[in-house]
Structure formats: C-alpha cells, structure tokens
N, C-alpha and C positions, 0 to 999 in steps of 0.2 A: 406543564407549567402551573396550571390552576390546581392540579392535584397536589403538587409539592407545596404550594402556598397553603392549601387547606391542612395538609399534614403538619406543617410548621406552626400554623395557628392553633391546631389541636394540641400539639405538644406544649406550646406556650401557655395555653389555658391550664393544662394539667400541672405544669411546674408552678404556675401562679397560685393555684389552690394549695399546693404542697408547701411552698416556701414564703408566701406573703405573710402568714401569721408569724413565722419566725423572724422575718425582716422587721415587722412591726415591733416585736418583742425586743430586738436588738436596738432599734431606734429609741424606744422608751427607756432602755437602760442608760442612755446618754442624755436623757431629758432632765433639765434642772428643776422642772416642776413636777409635783406629785400627780398632777392631772394627766389623764390619758388622752385628752383632746386638745390641750393647750401646750404649745412648745415654749419652754422657759429658757431655752439656751442650752448650749453644749456643756456637759460636766462629766467628771469622772468620780464625783463624790460618792455615788452609790456603790461603785466598785471598792473604794477605800472603806466605806462603811461595812460592806459585805465581809471584808477580810478582818475587820476588827470586832465583828459580832461573835460573841462566844457560842451562841447556839449554832450558828452557821458553821463556824470553824470546827466545832466538836463533831457535827454531822459529816463535815468534809473529811476530817481525820479518820472517822470510823469507816466511811465509804472507801477511802484509799486502802485502809488495812484489809477490809473484806475483799475488795476488788483484786488487789495484788496477790493476797494469799490464795483466794479461790482460783485465780487464773493460773498460778504456778502449779498448784496441786492438781487441778483438773487437767492441765496440759500433760503432766507426768502420768496420771492415771489413764487419761484418754489415749495417749500414745501407746502405752503398754496394751490397752484394750484393743486398739486398732491392729497392733502386731498380732495379737492372739486371734482376732477375727479373721485376719488375712490368711493365717495358717490353717484355718478350719476347712473342712470339706464343703462342697457347694451347698448342700441342704442346710447344714448347721450355720453356715455363713449367712444364708438368706434369713434364717430365723433370728439371728442376732442383729442383723441389719434392720429387720422389722421392729425388734424391740428397741433399737437405738432411735428409730424415727418416731416412736410413740410420744416421748416427751416434747419433741419439736411440734407435733401436730396437736398435742393436748393444750387446752386453754390454760393460761397462767393461773387463773383463779382456782381451777380444779387442782392443779399441782400444789399451789400454796396451801389450800385447805387440807389436802391429803397429808402433806408434810407436817402441818400444824397438829393434826390429829395423832400422827405417829410420834411426834416429839413430846407432846404433853402426856402421852402414855408412859414414857420412860424417863423424862427429864424436864427441867424448867426451860422455858423459852429465854433466849438471850443471844449474846454475840456468837457463841459456838453453833447454835442451831441455824442462825442466818448463814454462817460460813458453810456449814454442811449442805444447806439448801442450794447455795450458789454453786458449790462444787458439783452437786448432782445435776443441775440443769445445764451446766457448762460442758460436762463431759461429752454429750452427743455431738456438740459443735466441733470439738477437737477431733473426735473419731472420724467424722465425715470430712474433715480437712486433711487428715493424715492418710486415710485409706486409699484415695486415688494415687497418692505419691508412692505408696507401697505397691500398688498394682503396676505402676509404670516401671518401678525398679526391677521387679522380677526376683527370682530366687537363684538363678543359675550362677551368677557371679558370687553371691554369698556362699553357696554350697561349694563352689570351686575353691574359695578361700579356706573353707573348713577342710577340704580334701588335701590342701597344701600344708596343713598343720596349724593354721591360725585358730586361736580360741574363739568360741562363739561371741564373747564380748568384744574382742579385738576386731573380728570380722564385721560385727554390727557397726562399730565405731568408724571403721575405715571404708566399708562398702555401703551399708544400708543407710547410715545416718546422713551422709552428704546428699543422698537421693530424697530423703523425706524431710530434711531440715526446713525447707520452705513451707511445707504443709504444717509442720509443728509450729512454726512462727506465726502462720496465718491463724491456726487454731488458738494460739495464745492471745493474739490481738482480738479475735472474735470473742473469746471468753472475757477479756477486759471490757470490751464494748457492751456485752450483755450484762455484766455485773454492775457496771458503772451507773446505769440508769434504770435498773430493775426496780419495780415498785410492788407489784401484786404479790409475788412470792415473799419478798422481804417483809411486807406489811403483815402477813399472816404468821411468819416464823420468828419475828423479833419479839423480845420481851420488853418489860418496862425499863426505860432509861437507855435503850438502844435506838439510835436514830441514824439513818443514812440520809443523804441529800434528798432522795426521792420522797421518803416518808416525812421528812421534815418540811419539805415544800407543801405536801398535802395538808399537814397540820396547820401550817402558817396561812395557807390560802383560805382555810375555813374561817380564820380570824379577820382576814382582809388582805388585799394585795399591797405589799410594801415594795417600793422601787428597788430595794436591795435584792428582792426575788427576781426582778428582771435581769439584774446583773449576774446573779448566780445562774439563772437559766441560760443566759448567753454564754457563760464560761463552760457549762456542761455541753452545750451544742458545739462549741469550738473544740473541746476535747474529743468528742465523738467524731467530729469532722476530720481532725488531725489524724486520729487513729485509722479511719477509713482511707485517708489519703496515703498514709504510710503503707497500708495493706495493698492498695492498688499499685503504688510505685514498686513495692517489693515484688508483686506478682508480675508486673511488666518486665522488670529486670530478670526475673527467673525465666520467664518465657523467652526473652531475647537470648539469654545465655544458653537455653536448651536448643534454640534454633541454630546457634553458632556451633 
C-alpha cells in the first residue's frame, strides 16, 4: 500500500513539472491583465487580437503551408523508402536502418547548421530550403512507422496475387496497402507534429522574410512577452495535443481490429 502511494506521488511530481508551466501559460492567455502576477478577469481578447495580427497570421499561414507540404511529400517518399528497405537483404537492411536512425539521434542544431551550409553553397535560403529541410528530417519518422507494418504483412500473399496474374500495382493496392495504411497514417501525423513546432532547423534554413510560428515567437520574445503570444502558444499546444490524441485513438482502433 505504501509502495503504491509513493509510486503515485512520484508520478504526480513528474507530471507536475512537465505540465504546470503549460497550465500557467494557458491561464495567462485568458487573463485580462498584461501582468503575469495579477489576475484581471477572464477574457478572450488576446485570442481575437492574435488572429487579427498580420505578423502572427503571416507566420501561421507559412507554417501551415510548410507543415502540410512537408508531411505529404515526406510520407510519400518515406513509404516508398520503407518498401525498398523491407525488400533488401538482412545486411543491407541493417545498414539502411542505421542510416535512418542517425537523423533521429543527431542534435537538431547540428542538422540545421549542416543543411544551412549545404543550401548556401547552391542556392539562397528561403521558403523552398525550409520545406526541403522539413521533408528531410520527417522522412525517418515515416520510415520507422511504416516498416513494422510491412514486417507484419509479409510477402506471401502479395506474391500469391502476382502468381494469379495481378499486376504489381494492383496487388500492392489490394494486398499491401490495407496492411500498412495505419502505419502510413501514423507517419503522416508524426511528420505534421514535428514540422508544426520545429525551431532549430527552421531557424538555420530560412531566409529573410520567411517566418514560421516558432521563429516568429523567438523574435517576438526578445522584444518582450505580449499576451497574444500566450494565446498563440496555447493554440499550438492544443493542435499538437489533438494530433497526438488522433494518433492514439487510431492506434487503439487498429489494434482492436487486428485482435478481432
């Protein structure tokens, strides 16, 4: 009994350290006063002001464009890469998996600086370089979400469909795709989540005049904290939370369907 109480207390302290700052941020986004220590009453004006601010809305539009484009393209490329890796022999597959894991283990600042040095050698920094950078660091997440589904699917049914006269594309669509669809969807949502709030890589690969929400927040915070930034940060947190919630619900449904 005492052991369970200690474990629960320990978990409560951990979650308190993790989420108390976010809770404070959310509360301040509804504070009618600009003071961080005085409660001036409940208000939604900071949210209204956030959506009418040209700087914020421009950064929000750019963020959505980069996030959606990078997620779609990285999901397509990553799925094809996962299929190719799955078809490799054991040794080559291990080498490619090791190469896939390097960007995940590498520090974001190292990835950002290396990409910046590559881009400035051949072109000017701008929207396109940020998009390419996001696609690059999203691809490993897609690969690692799709590969387990390919391993579960196996090749015997696909090869049987080919032996019965089905074209490779038709066999993939009818046999392989239903098996890996959940992994592709999870990889897409992971790519959206990673692109939505990335700062380090975006900061080093963007050019003048290109601002995402994360880089805009960094610039604005150096000038001073405005209440609109509390509202914007709350919206970003809720978007990420909803995406993770959708991923978990989709994963649970997929697991339940597999058991049945």
